[in-house]
C-alpha positions in Angstrom: -13.5 -21.9 3.2 -12.3 -23.2 -0.1 -8.5 -23.4 -0.5 -6.0 -23.3 -3.3 -2.2 -23.0 -2.7 1.4 -23.7 -3.4 4.5 -24.3 -1.3 8.2 -24.9 -1.8 11.3 -25.1 0.3 12.5 -21.8 -1.1 9.3 -19.8 -1.0 6.8 -19.2 1.9 3.5 -21.1 1.6 0.9 -19.3 -0.5 -2.8 -20.1 -0.5 -6.1 -18.6 -1.6 -8.9 -18.9 0.9 -12.5 -18.5 -0.4 -14.5 -15.7 1.2 -17.8 -17.5 1.8 -19.6 -14.2 2.5 -19.0 -12.9 -1.0 -19.3 -14.9 -4.2 -16.1 -15.2 -6.3 -14.0 -13.5 -3.6 -10.6 -14.8 -2.2 -8.1 -13.9 0.4 -4.4 -14.3 -0.6 -2.3 -15.6 2.3 1.5 -15.7 2.1 3.5 -17.2 4.9 0.5 -17.1 7.2 -0.1 -13.4 6.6 -3.2 -12.2 4.8 -1.9 -10.1 1.9 -4.9 -9.3 -0.3 -8.6 -9.7 -0.6 -9.8 -9.9 -4.2 -13.4 -9.8 -5.4 -13.4 -11.0 -9.0 -17.0 -10.1 -9.5 -16.7 -6.5 -8.1 -13.2 -5.0 -8.2 -14.5 -1.8 -6.6 -15.1 -3.7 -3.3 -12.2 -3.2 -1.0 -12.4 -5.4 2.1 -9.2 -4.7 4.0 -9.5 -1.4 5.8 -6.1 0.0 4.8 -6.8 -0.8 1.2 -10.0 1.2 1.4 -7.8 4.1 2.6 -5.5 3.6 -0.3 -8.6 3.6 -2.5 -9.6 7.0 -1.2 -6.1 8.3 -2.1 -6.5 6.9 -5.6 -10.0 8.4 -5.9 -8.6 11.9 -5.1 -5.4 11.7 -7.1 -7.2 13.2 -10.1 -10.7 14.3 -11.1 -13.3 11.5 -11.0 -13.1 8.9 -13.9 -9.9 10.6 -15.3 -7.4 8.0 -16.4 -4.1 8.0 -14.5 -0.7 6.4 -14.7 0.0 4.4 -11.5 2.9 2.3 -10.2 2.2 -0.4 -7.6 5.2 -1.6 -5.6 4.1 -4.9 -4.2 1.6 -6.7 -6.5 -0.1 -9.0 -4.1 -3.5 -9.8 -5.5 -3.6 -6.6 -7.5 -6.6 -5.4 -5.5 -5.9 -1.7 -5.8 -4.8 -1.9 -9.4 -8.1 -3.7 -10.3 -10.0 -0.9 -8.4 -8.2 1.8 -10.3 -9.0 0.1 -13.6 -12.7 -0.1 -12.7 -13.0 3.4 -11.4 -10.7 5.1 -13.9 -11.1 3.3 -17.2 -8.2 3.8 -19.5 -5.6 4.1 -16.8 -2.1 2.8 -17.5 -0.8 0.8 -14.6 2.4 -1.1 -13.8 2.9 -3.4 -10.8 6.0 -5.3 -9.6 6.6 -8.1 -7.1 9.7 -9.9 -6.1 8.1 -13.3 -6.0 7.4 -14.9 -9.4 5.5 -17.7 -7.9 3.0 -15.3 -6.3 2.6 -13.5 -9.7 2.0 -16.9 -11.4 -0.6 -17.9 -8.8 -2.5 -14.6 -9.2 -2.3 -14.8 -13.0 -3.7 -18.4 -12.9 -6.3 -18.2 -10.2 -7.2 -14.5 -9.9 -7.1 -13.4 -13.5 -7.6 -9.7 -14.2 -9.3 -8.2 -17.2 -6.7 -8.3 -19.9 -8.4 -5.5 -21.8 -7.1 -3.1 -19.2 -3.6 -1.5 -19.5 -2.1 -3.3 -16.5 1.2 -5.0 -16.7 2.9 -7.0 -13.9 6.6 -7.7 -13.6 9.0 -9.5 -11.3 11.8 -7.7 -9.5 12.9 -5.8 -6.4 10.6 -2.8 -5.9 13.4 -0.3 -5.4 15.5 -1.4 -8.3 12.3 -1.4 -10.5 11.4 2.1 -9.4 14.9 3.4 -10.1 14.5 2.3 -13.7 11.4 4.4 -14.2 11.6 7.8 -16.0 11.3 11.1 -14.2 7.8 12.5 -14.0 6.2 9.3 -15.4 3.4 8.6 -12.9 0.5 10.3 -11.2 0.3 7.8 -8.3 2.9 5.5 -6.7 1.7 3.0 -4.1 4.2 1.1 -1.9 2.7 -1.9 -0.2 5.7 -4.2 0.1 6.1 -6.8 2.8 8.5 -9.7 3.1 6.4 -11.9 5.3 4.8 -9.3 7.6 7.7 -6.7 7.5 8.6 -4.0 5.0 12.3 -4.4 3.9 14.7 -1.8 5.2 15.7 -0.5 1.8 12.1 0.7 1.2 12.0 2.8 4.3 14.6 5.5 3.6 14.8 9.1 2.5 16.7 7.9 -0.6 13.9 5.6 -1.6 11.2 8.2 -0.9 13.1 10.7 -3.0 13.1 8.3 -5.9 9.3 8.0 -5.6 9.1 11.7 -5.7 11.3 11.8 -8.7 9.0 9.5 -10.8 5.9 11.5 -9.9 4.6 14.2 -12.1 3.9 17.6 -10.6 1.0 17.2 -8.2 1.4 13.4 -8.1 0.7 11.4 -5.0 2.8 8.8 -3.1 1.0 6.4 -0.7 2.6 3.8 1.5 1.2 1.2 3.9 3.1 1.1 7.2 2.7 -1.6 9.8 3.5 -0.6 13.4 2.2 -0.7 17.0 2.9 0.2 20.6 5.3 3.2 20.6 4.8 3.7 16.8 8.5 4.6 16.6 8.7 3.2 13.1 5.7 5.1 11.8 6.9 8.3 13.4 10.3 7.9 11.7 8.5 7.2 8.4 6.6 10.5 8.7 9.9 12.3 9.3 11.4 10.4 6.3 8.6 11.4 3.9 8.9 15.0 5.1 12.4 15.1 3.7 11.2 14.1 0.2 7.8 15.8 0.0 6.3 19.2 0.9 3.1 17.8 2.2 2.5 14.6 4.3 -0.6 13.2 6.0 -1.3 10.0 7.9 -4.5 8.0 8.2 -5.1 5.2 10.8 -7.6 3.9 13.3 -7.6 5.7 16.7 -6.7 2.5 18.5 -3.6 2.1 16.3 -2.7 5.7 16.7 -2.8 5.3 20.5 -0.6 2.3 20.3 -3.2 0.0 21.7 -2.8 -2.5 18.9 -0.6 -3.3 16.0 -2.1 -2.2 12.7 -1.8 -0.4 9.4 -1.1 3.3 8.9 -1.4 4.8 5.5 1.0 7.7 4.8 0.2 10.1 1.9 2.7 12.6 0.4 2.9 15.0 -2.4 4.5 18.2 -3.7 1.0 19.8 -3.6 -1.4 20.4 -0.8 -3.3 17.2 -0.1 -7.1 17.0 -0.1 -7.2 16.6 3.6 -10.8 17.6 4.2 -12.1 15.0 1.8 -9.7 12.4 3.0 -10.8 13.1 6.6 -14.5 12.8 5.6 -14.0 9.5 3.8 -11.9 8.1 6.7 -14.6 9.0 9.2 -17.3 7.3 7.0 -15.4 4.0 6.7 -16.7 1.0 8.6 -13.5 1.0 10.6 -13.5 4.7 11.3 -10.1 6.3 11.0 -8.4 9.6 11.9 -6.3 11.8 9.6 -3.3 13.7 11.0 -1.6 16.5 9.1 0.1 19.8 9.7 0.5 20.6 13.5 -1.1 17.3 14.6 1.3 15.3 12.5 4.2 17.3 13.6 3.3 16.5 17.2 2.9 12.9 16.4 6.3 12.7 14.9 8.1 15.0 17.4 11.6 13.8 18.1 11.6 11.3 15.2 14.5 11.4 12.8 14.5 10.7 9.1 15.7 7.2 8.1 18.6 7.0 5.6 20.0 4.0 3.9 22.9 3.7 6.3 20.6 3.3 9.3 17.5 1.7 7.8 16.0 -1.5 9.2 13.0 -3.7 8.5 9.6 -2.5 9.9 8.7 -4.2 13.2 7.3 -7.7 13.2 3.6 -7.9 14.3 2.7 -9.9 17.4 2.1 -13.6 16.8 -1.6 -13.4 17.4 -2.4 -10.5 15.0 -3.5 -12.7 12.2 -5.0 -15.4 14.3 -2.0 -17.7 14.2 
């Protein structure tokens, strides 16, 4: 693999590894954790399984090819933002990441089409979201990790309620959750989103849902009924087939879990050391 990178005493090591199976494709790795896969030649190609599921959510957030306004909390390599720009021309998108060095690396080595209405800023995701206007977005995606863990202040009812505030009627919130074994964190996140939204669904691989391995679960929430039939069909057709839980199944999954509030929030669980081949 080709390799580009940067490292400092204050920031975790960041590097870009070339994907030799696809021309002009790179994997962004931060602190040893793969954060993004970017195909500069084809932004509609989504390599990471959880990003494909986020892509399905973006596809169904509005009628096909209709421009949307989207907020991306956690910029990474801007994979999903590039996807939305390609599949929904004319969309207005804003992304934020707390790490200016990461943003500079992406600007320099993974440039995006500057003709698109995509702006990227630096800052804490929660503080940035709090500054957005009410009813100003159609889609909010939260994919924020410090290392391999989601910071505590992005896991609470108060944070989810702010995401609901900035969404227009019918808007969709999607969040990438990392968990495994008992899935206690994911269950609590289902209960948490249930406090802020009328409708919640979960998409994940069966092995993750059974606690057999650590992995990514995508939670989707809205004030309107979600397109669960189409999301289910797309999840089943993915190379890494996934299941969708909603309504009674999701209630049983989260049975006994309590919503997380700021006063009791904690970071998401750390993955096992061998998850990323370290």
